[in-house]
N, C-alpha and C positions, 0 to 999 in steps of 0.2 A: 828814831827813824832810820831805815836802811833802804837804799836803792837796790832793787832787784832788776837785773837785765836778763831777758830770755833771748839768748843768741839764736835760737832756732826760729824765732818770730821776726827778728830784726831784718829789715830789708836794706839797711844802709842809707836811708834817706838823709841822715845828718841833721835832722831838726833839733835833736838834743844838743849837739855841738854848737849849733847856731844860737840856741837858747842860753846855754851856759858853758863856755869852753873851759872854765875852771873845774867843772865836774865831769865832762864827757869828752872823749876823743873817738876817732874811728880807727879800726885796725887797718894797717897798710895792705894786708893780705886780701881781705874780702870786704872791707868797708863797714863791718858790723861795729856796734857800739863797744867802747871801752870805758868803763866807769873809773874815773880817776880818784874819786872820794865817795865811797858808798855810805858814809855817815855824816853828811854835811850838817852844819848848824848855822844859825843866824839867817842872813839874807840868802845864803846858798841853799838853805832848806826850802825857802820859797821858790827859788829857781828850779829846784828838783821837781817840785809839784807841777810847775809850768812845763817842764820837759816831758813829764809823764802825760800831761794833757795833750801836748802837740804831737806826740809820737804816732805816725800814721799806721804803724803795724801793731800798736799796743804792746810793744816788747818791753816797756819799762813799767815798773810798779813800785809802790812804796809800802814797806812793812813797818808798822808802828811798833 
């Protein structure tokens, strides 16, 4: 699995960071998503799917 972030779609809502701060952060410049670990495993893989699901702008996706 690989987390893909589309920065052009990201609105900086921060739901990904709230879902799993070990995987996501926000850019201090514009608030867009920063993926800290784009190939998580174990419990973090499940959290990545949760973050994709809650992203209001659909800026996150998972590539298998």
